[in-house]
N, C-alpha and C positions, 0 to 999 in steps of 0.2 A: 504493500500500499504506499502511496506517496502522501507526503504531509503538505498541506496547503496552509500557508500562513496568510493571515488577513490582517491588513493594517488599516485601522480607522483613522480617518482624517477629520479634523475639526476645522470648521471654517469659522473665522471671526469676521464679523462685520463691524466696521467702525461707523459709529452713528455720529454724524456732524451735528454740532449743537447749533440751534438757530441763533442768528446774531441778536444781540440786545437791542432794544428799540428806545428811541429818544423822542421826546415831545418838543415840538417847536412852539414857543409861547410868545405872543404878543403882548408887550407891556404898554399900558396906556400913558400917554402924556397929554398936557394941556395946550400944546403948541402946534403939533402936526395936524394939518386939515384933514377932516374926515375923508374927503375926496381923494387926497393923496394916499392915505392908507388903503383905501379900496383899490386904487390903481396898483400899488405895490403887491397886494394880495392876489390880484388878477395876473400881474406880470410874473411873479415869482412862484407862486403856489398854484397857478393855472385854475383859479376859482372863477365861476361866473359872477356876474354883477350882483345877483340876489344874495348868494352865499357869502361873497366878500363883504357886502354891506352888513349882513347879520352878524358876521364875525367881528367886524369893526365895532358895532354897537355893543356886542357882549363885552368886548375888551373895554370899551369907554365906560360902561355901567359897572362892571365888576372890578376894573383895575387890570386885569390880565385875562387872556384867553389862549387855550390850546388851539393852535392852527392845524397841525397835522402831526403824524407819528411816522418817523423813518428810522433807518439804521443810523448809526452815529455820524458816519462821514456825510450822508446826504442831509441829515437834519442840521449839522453844524454849517455846511456849505450854503444851504438855503437861508438860514438865520443870519449868516454874515452877509450874503448878498442883499438881502432885504434891508438890513441896518445900514449897509453902505449906500443903497439907493436913497435912503432918507438923509444920510450925512452929505451926500453930493448935493442935494437941494437945500441944505442948511437946516434940516429939522432933526429934532432929537429922537426920532423913531427908533425903537430898539426891540429886537427879537433875541431870545435866549433859548437855550436847550436845557433839558434835564432828563434824567433816565425815567423810563416808563416803569411803573411798579410791577 
């Protein structure tokens, strides 16, 4: 009789972790015109007129508003781009990011 040896192979699957998400937050100020905030929201965050206006009003009434949630790099880039648009026109418009819980 012949001997047959059997080797078992174990396969390991690496599970990639989903990237952490960050919120982009619009902070209200008393100097930036509402129309300009709506313009920035439409340009940088690709919002339509109605959504951008609602977001701007929420930030105006509550002091801050979460605009969107992205991966860290995208969130920081969009926040920086939107803040710089305000600075280029002389407004203190400010967007910030923070980790999503």
